[in-house]
N, C-alpha and C positions, 0 to 999 in steps of 0.2 A: 453524619447526621443527616437527618433528611430538610434540618429548616425549624426543626423543633426548638422552643427558648429554653437556655437557661431556666427560668422561673416558671415553667409550666413543666418542665422534666422533675424540677424540684418539688411541684406541688404533683406532680404522678408520683414520685417518692414519696411524699408526707403521706400520700392516701393510702399508698399498699403496704408499707410500714405500718400502719393505724389497723387498717383489714386485718394485717396475721397478726394483732396483737388482739383486737375483737375475735378473731378466729381461736383463738390458742385459750382465750375466757370463755368462749362459749363450748369447747370441749370440755374447760372445766365443767363447767354449769351442766354439762349434759351426762356429765360422768360422775353426778352425785346423786345420790340416794334421798329421796322423799316421802314422808309421811303424807300419803293421798289420805288414805283412808287408817283412821283410828289403828295403832295397833300392828300396821302391814304398810309395810317399805317398798316403794320401787322406782328405780332412774330411771329417768325421764325417758330413756329408749325404750325402756319397758311398758311405758306407760303412751309413748308414741303407735307401738305397736298394737296395743289394745284399741286405740282408736281408730286408726288404720283397720281393721276388724270390721268394730262397728256393730250391734247390733243384729240379729238376724240371722239369715242365710248362711253366714259367716263367707271366708277369702281362701282362693291357695295359699298357696306360702309361696309361689308368683308373682301373686299378685300382691300381697304384702310388700313382697322384696321390690318392685315396681313403683308400689305407691310410695316405699319409705327410701327410692335411693337406693339400698344396699344390697351386698351381694346375699345369694341364697344359705350360701355359711350363717353368714350371721342370722339372716333369720332365724336359720332352724334352732340357733344356739337363742337366740330372746324367746322364742316358745318354747322351747325346754325348762327353763326358766320358769317362764310364766303358768304351762302346764302345772307345773311342782306345789305352783306358788296359789293353783286354783282358779286362775283368770281366765284361762283358754283350756277346751280338748281339740285335740288333733283325730282326724279320723280320715284313713283313704278316702278319696272320690268314687264314688258307686260306679261311676261311667269312665271312669279314668283312672285305673288301678294306681299309674305313676305319679297320680296328682296325690296331695294332701289337703284335707282339708283344716282350716282352725276357724273354730267359733266361741263366743263368750259362754263362759259360763253365766250362772247366775250373780256369782260374784263379780266376774270381767264385768257383765252387764251395769249393775247397780256402780262399778269404777265408772266406765265409761260413762254414767248419768251425772255423776256427780265431779266429774273431771269437766265435762262442758260446762257446766257454770262457773268452776276453777276458772278452765281458758278467757272464759266473756269478765271475768274479774280480773285476772290480772292481765288481760288486753284493755283495761278500761284501765287501768291503773299505771301502766306503758304508758297508756297514749296521755294521762294526767302528767307524768313527768318528762315525757320525752317527745313524744307526737305532735303532740297538740302545736305546738310551734311550725310543722307543716301542713300546707294545705290536702287538699283528696289529689291534684294536679300531682303535687310535689313527693307524695307518699307513690304514685304509680309510676315516679320516674324513680325514686331510688329502687324498687322492685322491678323495676325497669335495668337498674345498674345490676343488680342483685345476677337477675337471669340472664344479664350478659357476661355477666366474670365467670358466671358457673360455667355457661358453655363453654366460653374460652378455655376453661383449665379443662372442664372434661374433654373437650375438644385435641388438647394440646397444643393449641393456636399458641396460646405466649411461650411452652420452652418453645418448641420447634419453633418458633422467629425471632427469637431473645438475641442469639447469637448468630 
């Protein structure tokens, strides 16, 4: 060991254990469907897909995958479901036939507008019950921690150096 105290190692264990529990709860949350619009249920991943496209010209499937930090396969599957539900339409890019562009339909744009209001209300609620106790500087520190943790996992730094 490199001189790290047992108390510090115990705290790191506790933090990582809580991080794993939070990740499991978040996956369950993301995998449940919700009725954002009366009579129509979407999974959170589908809602985020619609938000990632946004109104206007649309986005290539590659742009959506990059924005959501998911694979092309995941984007294709979600796009197919959303197209079937009437939220998006896909078409080949006129300047590059290898690319597919996803655009919101009128139904998708209406959802986008409503979901922006929903998110604002939800974020305010989460602030009221959880984040009110943190200053903006502390919130920035939490964001920095999450980014560092994400990067460590993405770069495989943690697993390669663990043993």
